[in-house]
C-alpha positions as CSV (number, residue, x, y, z in Angstrom):
1,M,20.6,68.5,12.3
2,Q,17.9,68.0,9.6
3,K,20.4,65.8,7.7
4,R,20.7,63.6,10.8
5,I,16.9,63.2,11.3
6,V,16.7,62.1,7.4
7,A,19.6,59.7,7.9
8,I,18.1,58.0,11.0
9,S,14.8,58.0,9.4
10,L,16.2,56.1,6.4
11,I,18.2,53.7,8.6
12,L,15.0,53.0,10.6
13,I,12.9,52.5,7.3
14,T,15.6,50.1,6.0
15,L,15.4,48.0,9.3
16,C,11.8,47.8,9.1
17,L,11.8,46.8,5.6
18,S,14.5,44.0,6.0
19,T,12.3,42.8,9.0
20,I,9.4,42.6,6.8
21,A,11.3,40.9,4.0
22,R,12.6,38.3,6.4
23,A,9.3,37.5,7.7
24,E,7.9,36.9,4.1
25,A,10.9,35.0,3.3
26,N,10.3,32.7,6.3
27,P,6.7,31.3,6.1
28,L,7.4,29.2,9.5
29,L,7.6,32.3,11.8
30,G,5.2,32.2,14.6
31,T,3.7,29.5,16.7
32,W,2.0,26.3,15.4
33,R,-0.5,24.0,17.4
34,L,0.0,20.4,16.9
35,K,-3.0,18.5,15.5
36,S,-1.4,15.1,14.8
37,F,1.8,13.1,15.2
38,M,1.9,10.2,13.0
39,R,4.9,7.7,12.6
40,E,5.3,5.7,9.3
41,V,7.2,2.6,10.0
42,A,10.1,1.8,7.4
43,G,9.4,-1.0,5.3
44,T,5.8,-1.8,6.1
45,G,4.3,1.6,5.9
46,E,2.3,1.0,8.9
47,R,1.2,4.3,10.5
48,Y,0.3,5.1,14.2
49,N,-0.3,8.0,16.4
50,Q,3.3,8.5,18.0
51,V,1.9,10.2,21.2
52,G,-1.6,9.1,21.4
53,D,-4.9,9.8,19.5
54,H,-5.1,13.5,20.9
55,P,-1.7,14.9,21.1
56,D,-1.0,18.5,22.2
57,G,1.8,20.7,21.8
58,C,3.3,23.7,20.0
59,L,6.1,24.4,17.6
60,T,7.5,28.1,17.6
61,Y,9.9,29.6,15.1
62,S,11.2,33.1,16.2
63,A,12.5,35.8,14.0
64,D,15.8,35.6,16.0
65,G,16.4,32.1,14.5
66,R,15.3,30.0,17.6
67,V,13.0,27.0,17.5
68,L,11.2,25.5,20.4
69,A,9.0,22.4,20.3
70,L,7.0,20.6,23.2
71,F,4.6,17.7,22.3
72,V,2.6,15.6,25.0
73,S,0.4,12.7,24.6
74,G,-3.3,13.4,24.9
75,D,-3.5,10.8,27.6
76,Q,-0.5,12.2,29.6
77,P,-1.0,11.6,33.4
78,R,-2.4,14.4,35.6
79,P,-1.0,13.9,39.0
80,R,-2.9,15.7,41.6
81,S,0.0,16.3,43.8
82,E,3.7,15.9,43.6
83,P,4.3,13.0,41.2
84,S,5.5,9.5,42.6
85,D,8.5,8.0,40.8
86,E,6.3,5.8,38.7
87,E,4.1,8.8,37.8
88,R,7.2,10.6,36.8
89,I,8.3,7.9,34.6
90,R,4.8,7.9,32.9
91,L,5.1,11.7,32.4
92,H,8.5,11.4,30.9
93,K,7.4,8.9,28.5
94,S,4.5,11.0,27.5
95,M,6.4,13.8,26.1
96,L,8.9,15.1,23.7
97,G,10.7,18.7,23.9
98,Y,13.6,20.3,22.4
99,G,15.0,23.8,21.4
100,G,17.9,25.3,19.5
101,T,18.3,27.4,16.4
102,Y,17.0,26.7,12.9
103,S,18.0,27.1,9.1
104,V,15.2,27.4,6.6
105,S,15.0,27.2,2.9
106,P,11.9,26.5,0.7
107,G,10.4,23.2,1.7
108,K,13.2,22.3,4.2
109,V,14.1,23.4,7.7
110,V,17.1,22.2,10.0
111,H,16.6,22.2,13.5
112,H,20.1,22.6,15.3
113,I,19.5,21.1,18.7
114,D,21.1,22.6,21.8
115,I,18.7,21.5,24.5
116,E,16.3,18.5,24.6
117,W,14.0,16.7,27.0
118,D,16.3,13.6,27.2
119,G,19.6,14.8,25.7
120,R,20.0,12.3,22.9
121,R,19.9,14.7,20.1
122,V,21.7,17.6,21.6
123,G,24.3,18.9,19.2
124,T,22.6,17.2,16.2
125,D,20.9,18.6,13.2
126,Q,17.3,17.3,12.5
127,V,16.2,17.8,9.0
128,R,12.5,18.4,8.4
129,F,10.7,18.8,5.1
130,Y,7.6,21.1,5.4
131,T,4.7,22.2,3.3
132,I,2.1,24.9,4.2
133,D,-1.4,24.9,3.0
134,G,-3.2,27.9,4.2
135,E,-2.9,27.9,8.0
136,M,-1.8,24.2,8.0
137,L,1.8,23.0,8.3
138,T,2.9,19.5,7.7
139,I,6.2,18.5,8.7
140,K,8.1,15.2,7.6
141,T,11.3,14.0,9.3
142,E,14.2,12.3,7.7
143,P,14.1,8.5,8.3
144,N,15.2,8.0,11.9
145,K,14.5,5.9,15.1
146,S,11.6,7.2,17.0
147,P,12.6,8.8,20.1
148,V,9.5,7.3,21.7
149,D,9.6,3.6,20.8
150,G,12.8,3.3,18.7
151,R,11.2,2.1,15.6
152,E,12.7,3.1,12.4
153,G,10.6,5.3,10.1
154,I,9.7,8.9,9.5
155,G,7.4,11.3,11.7
156,I,4.5,13.1,10.0
157,L,3.3,16.0,12.0
158,T,0.5,18.4,11.3
159,F,0.0,21.8,12.9
160,E,-2.4,24.8,12.7
161,R,-1.1,28.3,12.8
162,V,-1.9,30.0,16.0
163,T,-3.1,33.4,14.9
164,D,-4.6,34.8,18.3
165,R,-2.5,34.7,21.3
166,H,-5.6,33.5,23.3
167,T,-6.1,30.6,20.8
168,Q,-5.7,27.3,22.5
Protein backbone atom coordinates (compact mmCIF):
# COMPACT_ATOMS: atom_id res chain seq x y z
CA MET A 1 0.00 0.00 0.00
CA GLN A 2 2.80 2.38 0.94
CA LYS A 3 4.55 1.68 -2.40
CA ARG A 4 1.35 2.66 -4.23
CA ILE A 5 1.09 5.95 -2.31
CA VAL A 6 4.75 6.73 -3.13
CA ALA A 7 4.21 5.84 -6.80
CA ILE A 8 1.06 7.97 -7.06
CA SER A 9 2.83 10.84 -5.31
CA LEU A 10 5.74 10.65 -7.76
CA ILE A 11 3.34 10.63 -10.70
CA LEU A 12 1.51 13.70 -9.36
CA ILE A 13 4.79 15.55 -8.74
CA THR A 14 5.95 14.72 -12.27
CA LEU A 15 2.68 15.99 -13.74
CA CYS A 16 2.89 19.22 -11.73
CA LEU A 17 6.50 19.81 -12.74
CA SER A 18 5.72 19.20 -16.41
CA THR A 19 2.85 21.72 -16.19
CA ILE A 20 5.17 24.29 -14.60
CA ALA A 21 7.83 23.61 -17.25
CA ARG A 22 5.26 24.07 -20.04
CA ALA A 23 4.11 27.37 -18.54
CA GLU A 24 7.70 28.61 -18.30
CA ALA A 25 8.40 27.44 -21.86
CA ASN A 26 5.35 29.35 -23.12
CA PRO A 27 5.54 33.03 -22.19
CA LEU A 28 2.29 33.73 -24.07
CA LEU A 29 0.06 31.80 -21.66
CA GLY A 30 -2.76 33.86 -20.25
CA THR A 31 -4.92 36.75 -21.35
CA TRP A 32 -3.65 39.93 -22.99
CA ARG A 33 -5.64 43.18 -23.29
CA LEU A 34 -5.39 45.02 -26.63
CA LYS A 35 -3.79 48.47 -26.37
CA SER A 36 -3.25 49.33 -30.04
CA PHE A 37 -3.81 47.78 -33.46
CA MET A 38 -1.74 49.52 -36.10
CA ARG A 39 -1.53 48.66 -39.76
CA GLU A 40 1.61 49.39 -41.79
CA VAL A 41 0.92 49.63 -45.52
CA ALA A 42 3.31 47.73 -47.79
CA GLY A 43 5.42 49.93 -50.01
CA THR A 44 4.62 53.25 -48.34
CA GLY A 45 5.22 52.50 -44.65
CA GLU A 46 2.08 54.51 -43.84
CA ARG A 47 0.69 53.54 -40.42
CA TYR A 48 -2.89 53.89 -39.29
CA ASN A 49 -5.14 52.56 -36.56
CA GLN A 50 -6.75 49.43 -37.99
CA VAL A 51 -9.81 49.50 -35.72
CA GLY A 52 -9.90 53.10 -34.56
CA ASP A 53 -8.05 55.23 -32.05
CA HIS A 54 -9.29 53.39 -28.94
CA PRO A 55 -9.61 49.69 -29.78
CA ASP A 56 -10.61 47.11 -27.22
CA GLY A 57 -10.10 43.39 -27.15
CA CYS A 58 -8.44 40.35 -25.70
CA LEU A 59 -6.07 37.66 -26.88
CA THR A 60 -5.99 34.50 -24.78
CA TYR A 61 -3.53 31.61 -24.98
CA SER A 62 -4.57 28.62 -22.89
CA ALA A 63 -2.43 25.77 -21.57
CA ASP A 64 -4.47 23.29 -23.63
CA GLY A 65 -3.18 24.88 -26.85
CA ARG A 66 -6.20 27.04 -27.75
CA VAL A 67 -6.09 30.68 -28.82
CA LEU A 68 -9.05 33.08 -28.78
CA ALA A 69 -8.98 36.63 -30.13
CA LEU A 70 -11.66 39.32 -30.12
CA PHE A 71 -10.98 42.91 -31.16
CA VAL A 72 -13.50 45.74 -31.50
CA SER A 73 -13.22 49.34 -32.57
CA GLY A 74 -13.38 51.94 -29.83
CA ASP A 75 -16.12 53.69 -31.78
CA GLN A 76 -18.20 50.53 -32.21
CA PRO A 77 -21.93 51.34 -32.34
CA ARG A 78 -23.90 50.66 -29.15
CA PRO A 79 -27.49 49.92 -30.15
CA ARG A 80 -30.04 50.56 -27.38
CA SER A 81 -32.23 47.69 -28.56
CA GLU A 82 -32.22 44.96 -31.20
CA PRO A 83 -29.88 46.36 -33.91
CA SER A 84 -31.31 47.32 -37.28
CA ASP A 85 -29.80 45.76 -40.40
CA GLU A 86 -27.76 48.93 -40.96
CA GLU A 87 -26.48 48.79 -37.37
CA ARG A 88 -25.63 45.10 -37.78
CA ILE A 89 -23.47 45.96 -40.80
CA ARG A 90 -21.65 48.66 -38.82
CA LEU A 91 -21.22 46.28 -35.88
CA HIS A 92 -19.81 43.57 -38.15
CA LYS A 93 -17.36 46.05 -39.69
CA SER A 94 -16.17 47.17 -36.26
CA MET A 95 -14.86 43.82 -35.01
CA LEU A 96 -12.53 40.92 -35.65
CA GLY A 97 -12.58 37.59 -33.88
CA TYR A 98 -11.24 34.10 -34.27
CA GLY A 99 -10.21 30.97 -32.42
CA GLY A 100 -8.24 27.82 -32.95
CA THR A 101 -5.13 26.09 -31.77
CA TYR A 102 -1.62 27.47 -31.71
CA SER A 103 2.01 26.39 -31.94
CA VAL A 104 4.65 28.48 -30.20
CA SER A 105 8.41 28.75 -30.59
CA PRO A 106 10.76 31.50 -29.45
CA GLY A 107 9.62 34.75 -31.09
CA LYS A 108 7.01 33.06 -33.29
CA VAL A 109 3.48 31.77 -32.79
CA VAL A 110 1.24 30.20 -35.43
CA HIS A 111 -2.53 30.46 -35.02
CA HIS A 112 -4.30 27.49 -36.66
CA ILE A 113 -7.73 29.04 -37.30
CA ASP A 114 -10.81 26.82 -36.94
CA ILE A 115 -13.46 29.50 -36.31
CA GLU A 116 -13.57 33.14 -37.39
CA TRP A 117 -15.90 36.14 -37.42
CA ASP A 118 -16.35 36.05 -41.23
CA GLY A 119 -14.92 32.63 -42.14
CA ARG A 120 -12.32 33.76 -44.68
CA ARG A 121 -9.34 32.40 -42.75
CA VAL A 122 -10.87 29.20 -41.38
CA GLY A 123 -8.46 26.34 -42.05
CA THR A 124 -5.44 28.63 -42.44
CA ASP A 125 -2.29 29.09 -40.41
CA GLN A 126 -1.62 32.69 -39.40
CA VAL A 127 2.02 33.34 -38.53
CA ARG A 128 2.72 35.95 -35.86
CA PHE A 129 6.06 37.24 -34.58
CA TYR A 130 6.11 38.32 -30.96
CA THR A 131 8.24 40.11 -28.42
CA ILE A 132 7.53 40.45 -24.73
CA ASP A 133 8.86 43.32 -22.66
CA GLY A 134 7.76 43.01 -19.05
CA GLU A 135 3.97 42.85 -19.13
CA MET A 136 3.73 44.13 -22.73
CA LEU A 137 3.33 41.90 -25.78
CA THR A 138 3.91 43.10 -29.33
CA ILE A 139 2.72 40.94 -32.20
CA LYS A 140 3.51 41.54 -35.87
CA THR A 141 1.75 39.64 -38.63
CA GLU A 142 3.28 38.36 -41.82
CA PRO A 143 2.48 40.55 -44.83
CA ASN A 144 -1.18 40.06 -45.69
CA LYS A 145 -4.33 41.77 -46.87
CA SER A 146 -6.14 43.49 -44.05
CA PRO A 147 -9.34 41.68 -43.08
CA VAL A 148 -10.84 45.13 -42.43
CA ASP A 149 -9.97 47.16 -45.54
CA GLY A 150 -8.09 44.78 -47.87
CA ARG A 151 -4.89 46.86 -47.99
CA GLU A 152 -1.61 44.94 -48.24
CA GLY A 153 0.71 45.30 -45.24
CA ILE A 154 1.38 44.05 -41.73
CA GLY A 155 -0.52 44.33 -38.48
CA ILE A 156 1.29 45.54 -35.38
CA LEU A 157 -0.66 44.85 -32.20
CA THR A 158 0.34 45.72 -28.65
CA PHE A 159 -1.17 44.13 -25.57
CA GLU A 160 -0.81 44.30 -21.82
CA ARG A 161 -0.92 41.13 -19.75
CA VAL A 162 -4.08 40.79 -17.68
CA THR A 163 -2.79 39.93 -14.23
CA ASP A 164 -5.98 40.20 -12.19
CA ARG A 165 -9.25 38.62 -13.25
CA HIS A 166 -10.97 41.92 -12.39
CA THR A 167 -8.64 44.02 -14.55
CA GLN A 168 -10.46 45.74 -17.38
